[in-house]
C-alpha positions, 0 to 999 in steps of 0.5 A, spaced: 474 482 444 469 485 449 471 489 454 470 486 461 467 493 463 462 493 458 456 489 461 457 493 468 457 499 464 450 497 460 447 495 467 449 501 470 443 505 471 443 512 468 443 518 473 443 523 468 437 524 463 439 525 456 435 531 455 434 537 459 441 536 462 444 542 466 450 545 464 456 544 468 459 549 473 465 550 469 461 552 463 457 557 467 464 560 469 466 560 462 460 564 460 461 569 466 468 570 464 466 572 457 460 577 459 465 580 464 470 581 459 465 585 454 462 588 460 468 591 463 472 593 457 467 594 451 461 597 454 465 603 457 467 604 449 460 604 447 458 609 452 463 614 450 463 612 442 464 618 438 459 620 433 462 619 427 464 612 429 460 606 426 455 604 431 456 596 430 463 596 429 465 596 436 460 591 439 461 586 434 468 586 434 468 586 442 463 580 442 468 577 437 474 578 442 470 576 448 465 571 446 470 565 444 472 565 452 465 562 453 467 555 450 475 556 451 476 550 455 472 546 450 475 548 444 482 552 446 485 553 439 479 556 436 477 560 442 484 563 441 484 564 434 477 568 434 480 572 440 486 574 436 482 575 429 478 580 433 484 584 435 487 584 429 481 586 425 480 592 430 487 594 430 487 594 422 481 598 422 482 603 427 476 600 432 476 601 439 474 594 443 477 597 450 479 604 452 486 602 453 493 602 448 493 596 443 486 594 446 489 592 452 485 587 456 485 580 459 481 576 453 488 574 449 491 572 456 485 568 458 485 564 451 493 563 452 492 561 459 487 556 457 491 553 451 497 552 456 492 548 461 488 544 456 493 542 450 500 539 450 506 544 451 509 544 444 502 545 441 500 550 446 507 554 445 506 554 437 498 556 438 500 562 443 506 564 439 502 564 433 497 568 436 501 573 439 505 574 433 499 576 429 496 581 434 503 584 435 504 585 427 497 588 426 499 593 432 505 595 428 502 596 422 496 600 425 501 604 428 503 607 421 496 606 418 492 610 424 498 614 427 493 618 432 492 611 436 497 609 441 500 602 439 505 598 442 507 590 443 503 590 450 499 584 447 505 580 446 506 581 454 499 579 455 499 573 451 506 571 454 504 572 461 497 568 460 501 562 457 506 562 463 500 562 468 497 556 464 503 552 464 504 553 471 497 550 472 498 545 467 504 542 471 501 543 478 496 538 475 500 533 472 504 533 478 498 532 482 496 526 478 502 523 478 503 523 485 496 520 486 498 515 481 504 514 485 500 514 492 495 509 489 501 504 487 504 505 494 497 503 497 496 497 492 503 495 494 502 496 501 496 492 501 499 486 497 505 486 502 500 486 508 496 480 505 503 476 503 505 477 511 499 475 513 499 469 509 506 468 511 504 468 518 498 464 517 502 459 514 507 459 520 502 458 525 499 452 521 505 449 520 507 450 528 500 447 530 500 441 525 507 439 526 507 439 533 500 435 533 502 430 528 509 429 532 506 428 538 501 423 535 506 419 531 510 418 537 504 416 542 502 412 536 508 408 536 508 407 543 501 405 543 503 400 538 509 397 542 505 397 548 499 394 546 500 387 547 504 388 554 501 394 557 494 396 555 494 401 560 500 405 557 497 404 550 490 407 552 494 413 555 497 414 549 491 414 545 488 419 550 494 423 549 493 423 541 485 425 542 487 431 547 492 433 542 488 433 536 482 436 540 487 442 541 490 442 534 483 443 532 481 449 536 488 452 535 487 451 527 480 454 528 483 460 531 488 461 526 483 461 520 478 465 523 481 471 521 481 469 513 474 468 513 467 471 515 465 466 521 458 469 521 459 472 528 462 467 532 467 468 537 474 467 534 478 462 538 484 466 541 491 465 539 495 462 545 500 466 549 505 465 554 500 463 559 499 457 555 506 455 555 505 450 562 499 447 558 504 446 552 509 443 556 504 438 560 502 436 553 509 434 551 510 431 558 505 426 556 508 424 550 514 421 554 519 427 555 521 429 562 520 437 561 522 442 566 519 449 566 522 455 569 518 462 568 522 468 571 519 475 572 512 477 571 512 482 565 507 482 560 507 484 552 503 485 546 499 479 544 503 478 537 509 478 541 507 473 546 504 468 541 510 469 537 514 466 543 509 461 545 510 458 537 518 458 539 517 454 545 512 450 541 517 449 535 523 447 539 519 442 543 516 439 537 523 438 534 525 435 541 519 430 540 521 428 533 529 428 533 530 426 541 525 422 544 526 420 551 530 426 552 530 431 558 528 438 556 529 445 560 524 450 558 526 457 561 522 463 560 525 470 562 519 475 562 523 481 562 526 487 557 527 483 553 523 477 553 528 471 553 526 464 551 531 458 552 529 451 550 535 446 551 535 438 551 540 433 553 539 429 546 536 422 545 537 417 551 536 410 550 541 407 555 538 400 555 538 400 547 530 398 547 527 399 541 522 405 541 518 410 536 524 412 531 526 419 530 522 423 525 525 427 519 524 434 518 522 439 512 527 444 514 522 450 516 522 449 523 528 453 525 527 458 519 520 459 522 523 461 529 528 466 526 523 469 522 518 470 528 523 473 532 526 478 527 519 480 526 520 483 533 527 486 532 530 480 536 535 474 534 535 467 535 540 461 535 539 454 535 545 449 535 548 443 539 551 444 546 557 441 549 556 434 551 550 432 547 543 435 546 540 442 542 539 449 545 534 454 542 535 461 544 530 467 542 531 474 545 525 478 543 524 486 544 527 492 542 535 494 543 537 487 541 543 487 537 541 483 530 545 478 527 545 475 520 543 468 518 551 467 518 551 468 525 546 462 527 548 455 528 545 451 522 549 444 523 545 438 524 543 436 531 548 432 535 548 425 534 542 426 529 543 425 521 537 430 520 537 438 521 532 439 527 527 443 523 520 441 523 
């Protein structure tokens, strides 16, 4: 199976020529370390070389010890092996490659550190241990073969220290890589959560707009059908209400969906706020409901909270239109801290027993949507029957509001109705 990344990789322009590539900065650093080890530790020995010493022994073994550091990061085990071999040969032949005891220098420590950084821990431990044992054993043999030379186990300590430093670096890099992966995962989860919450918000807004509008349309269409022959003027008024409600619904849907696509620079329709509640009440009143609106206070809130409060009023009125046609409704909005919205109706009223538009069945999402919107702002919502008939929806927004579990809310059917009051 072809990898999905294959075509992209084939079509990607090559930004680095195949020939004449510049060495990576890391390679220059490795070469600099190798040159520094030879210059600082082997060159001083060459400058004070005894007359009876072999002229090529020290420089050759010095290069064997220092030069492998130039490719240590690309071949760490090979570099460590060559450095160790150079120190072993130097010890057994009595050749000085550094002016210190046991040819002490950083070469073995650097090679051990690179192995600890580049290799798995188990492999690095085995490689460094083998090199340290070999060099230390050669120093102990040289102690008897060349008694005039100072020998000890200092190379063992150098190898151990180099491995420890490299292991710390490797561990830190591992933690940093794991942390980066975890942060990327959390970022993906956060992005997915934001997208899911946005989809849920949009679905609730669409549900509220469509449910409210279709409820008004269904009720007024029923009125128009019943009065078409006896009262054409009322039937015409019902059709006008249907037209106005449809236009408002289209405008609100454009505002809800504007954030989901690129609208080509068009100004999005603003979402409704508490200032739009009077127009909402007037539209419901046109559907045949007697609605009293009372607004107390002048506090203002962020737009998201006001939109949520508007949707609560809209959903509650939609339930009245669907389940209690002809009811008397009272809407209270207390613009204080916290914001309180109350929608209460008297229940279906048809004392004359005249036939009218039938009550509509609900889907069971309305009240749950109200509770979810209020909970988003740290509040509580309740919905249930009231004494004497009717239904009451109360939503309290804002911080400092004691939360209630779902079990504390009324979930029974609306008084005098067979179906729940959900849109």
